[in-house]
C-alpha positions, 0 to 999 in steps of 0.5 A: 499499500502507497503512503499518502500525505496531506498535499498529495494529488491523487486520482480517484473515482470522484462522486459528481453531483447527482451521477451514480457512477463516479468519474476518475478525476484528480483531488487533493488530500487534505487529511489522512487517517489510518484507512481513509482520506479526506479530499478536495475536488481539483478541476480544470474548469477555471473560466467559470467564476470563482467560488467561495474557497476556490484556490487557483494552483500556481505550480500545476505542471510541477504538481503533475496536473495536465492543465491549469486547475483549482481546488474546489471546496468540495469534499469527500472522504474514501477509503485509501484502497479507492485511490487509483494512483497518486499524481503529485503533491501541491507542494507547501506554499500551494497547499497552505494557501489551498488550506486558507481558502478552503477554510475562509468564511467569507 
């Protein structure tokens, strides 16, 4: 089993809205427990108006992402066994700023 850490970018079957079949999407790990991870959605759709809690990843290429992306305040907790693979890592600066935006109240 692979070790995962907060700030890692992973590929997961992320539940999307009211769809019953999850799609493979990148996500940022926010918190790791023994057998599960809490993650935030990553989207490449950066042309829409930003939502409260969105954070545009500055070093998206170094993180292993294919296009400019942002972390969205859309959380899910899944078993570690559901993680398909690790893509990269946000890096300290992007992770710290992501947490600040995700936790922003206003």
